[in-house]
C-alpha atoms as one frame of an Amber mdcrd trajectory, in Angstrom:
protein
 -61.752  25.316  46.359 -64.874  23.161  45.346 -66.208  26.054  43.158 -62.811
  26.123  41.497 -62.707  22.601  40.606 -66.268  22.583  39.258 -65.486  25.655
  36.956 -62.217  24.108  35.584 -63.196  21.299  32.882 -59.983  19.314  33.647
 -60.193  19.300  37.577 -63.863  18.654  37.196 -63.173  15.634  34.921 -60.242
  14.652  37.257 -62.687  14.852  40.277 -65.567  13.001  38.969 -63.435  10.161
  37.258 -61.545   9.810  40.373 -64.760   9.820  42.549 -66.536   7.356  40.448
 -63.845   4.962  40.172 -63.241   4.979  44.135 -66.864   4.425  44.530 -66.763
   1.389  42.031 -63.910   0.017  43.923 -65.477  -0.030  47.323 -68.769  -1.417
  45.577 -66.699  -4.047  43.854 -64.317  -5.122  46.763 -66.910  -5.257  49.526
 -70.064  -6.457  47.834 -69.762  -7.487  43.882 -66.567  -9.597  44.448 -67.574
 -11.236  47.635 -71.199 -11.436  47.860 -72.031 -12.154  44.125 -71.204 -14.150
  40.988 -70.409 -11.048  39.007 -66.781 -12.123  37.826 -67.962 -15.485  37.173
 -70.777 -14.412  34.953 -68.408 -11.987  33.082 -65.896 -14.921  32.774 -68.370
 -17.373  31.687 -69.791 -14.958  29.035 -66.352 -14.207  27.706 -65.450 -17.924
  27.681 -68.876 -18.771  25.526 -68.135 -15.914  22.951 -64.635 -16.863  22.552
 -65.602 -20.648  21.952 -68.120 -19.343  19.590 -65.686 -17.223  17.896 -63.046
 -19.968  17.719 -65.811 -22.330  16.019 -66.646 -19.639  13.704 -62.989 -19.489
  12.560 -62.887 -23.136  12.053 -61.215 -24.266  15.192 -62.406 -27.288  17.376
 -62.664 -26.411  20.888 -61.982 -28.670  23.976 -64.802 -28.780  26.388 -63.015
 -28.401  30.087 -66.222 -28.080  31.884 -67.437 -30.972  34.129 -71.222 -31.933
  34.054 -71.939 -30.338  37.381 -70.025 -26.861  36.534 -72.549 -24.019  36.045
 -69.741 -21.278  35.315 -66.743 -22.057  32.926 -63.344 -20.177  33.211 -61.277
 -22.399  30.787 -61.166 -22.688  26.949 -58.654 -23.944  24.474 -58.218 -25.236
  21.090 -58.524 -29.147  20.781 -55.248 -30.763  21.296 -53.924 -27.852  23.396
 -53.793 -26.997  27.422 -56.034 -24.002  26.826 -56.369 -20.863  28.813 -57.931
 -19.763  32.115 -59.565 -16.556  32.578 -59.520 -15.183  36.009 -61.128 -12.226
  37.694 -58.171  -9.926  37.020 -58.452 -10.718  33.323 -62.111 -10.480  32.773
 -61.802  -6.905  31.653 -64.297  -5.474  34.026 -61.742  -2.800  35.146 -61.516
  -1.698  31.319 -65.375  -1.516  30.892 -65.593   0.401  34.078 -62.699   2.854
  33.107 -64.160   3.486  29.810 -67.606   3.908  31.166 -66.565   6.513  33.893
 -64.378   8.222  31.504 -67.274   9.336  29.264 -69.500   9.735  31.981 -67.118
  12.216  33.869 -66.130  14.110  30.637 -68.792  16.871  29.368 -70.916  15.929
  26.535 -74.501  15.449  25.435 -76.649  12.775  27.455 -78.215  11.737  23.952
 -74.712  10.801  22.747 -73.771   9.156  25.926 -76.837   7.060  25.979 -75.657
   5.249  22.721 -71.655   5.682  23.097 -71.189   4.014  26.234 -73.154   0.673
  25.554 -71.461   0.589  22.046 -68.176   1.497  23.411 -68.371  -1.089  26.449
 -69.705  -3.956  24.093 -66.673  -3.235  21.666 -64.109  -3.544  24.519 -65.961
  -6.604  25.720 -65.663  -8.116  22.271 -62.113  -6.973  22.003 -61.369  -8.970
  25.238 -63.073 -11.961  23.447 -60.652 -11.747  20.594 -57.685 -11.259  23.191
 -58.844 -14.848  24.801 -59.264 -16.208  21.191 -55.621 -14.976  20.415 -54.363
 -16.398  23.678 -55.821 -19.815  23.065 -54.518 -19.894  19.533 -50.832 -19.019
  21.079 -51.377 -21.887  23.288 -51.919 -24.276  20.477 -48.890 -22.811  18.256
 -46.433 -22.126  21.074 -47.086 -22.148  24.756 -43.798 -20.495  25.594 -45.323
 -17.230  23.911 -48.163 -16.914  26.184 -46.763 -14.905  29.233 -45.118 -12.018
  26.915 -48.369 -11.796  24.547 -50.569 -11.917  27.818 -48.695  -9.392  29.820
 -47.714  -6.963  27.159 -49.001  -7.337  23.731 -52.736  -7.778  24.539 -52.490
  -5.476  27.435 -51.219  -2.749  25.268 -53.760  -3.487  22.624 -56.761  -3.229
  24.910 -55.785  -0.245  26.716 -54.826   1.735  23.902 -58.238   0.761  22.474
 -60.043   2.149  25.366 -57.813   5.220  25.285 -58.747   5.729  21.542 -62.424
   5.173  22.519 -62.145   7.942  24.833 -60.173  10.219  22.702 -62.964   9.687
  20.069 -65.476  10.689  22.750 -63.541  13.939  23.514 -62.814  14.838  19.865
 -66.303  13.971  18.403 -69.033  14.579  21.006 -67.447  16.781  23.728 -67.756
  20.514  23.984 -63.886  20.573  23.295 -64.563  18.895  19.988 -62.129  19.960
  17.292 -64.842  19.927  14.666 -66.077  23.205  16.140 -65.480  25.768  18.634
 -69.119  25.620  20.020 -70.237  23.116  22.278 -71.920  20.069  20.660 -75.563
  19.602  21.233
């Protein structure tokens, strides 16, 4: 049975991606989430990048942090209530899914070495833009927030991760459409 899984590329991909994801969940739930500031660091970094992006776009941001707060989880455009970023919305699951899909799918290590960090950083910045968009929505019309948070931005971000993975499959994997020979 194990030999059959390892010979079939699709089953091998499923086996490795599910194994990686389950391992990640155990490490995250029992160590990273409970014993570290991992999510707080990711959220604080997102807030700081969203704040810079809003300021570059010409918006004044509101400082919601107290003097003794180390990590920030709230951001908004001046004159609005702003938005709070929690652990479920920090995008960590998306970064991990993207990384594990590329790791589990066949392809040259030399391409994985640059594609994974570039892709993960692009997913991170797309999440920053999502936060910027939600902060702008809060300024324009607070009643639009729930729909856009739950549907619009969720679809956009997951579709982007899927498109990145498809780019990997079609451009860098041995199953590339460009040629019938494996990519080196």
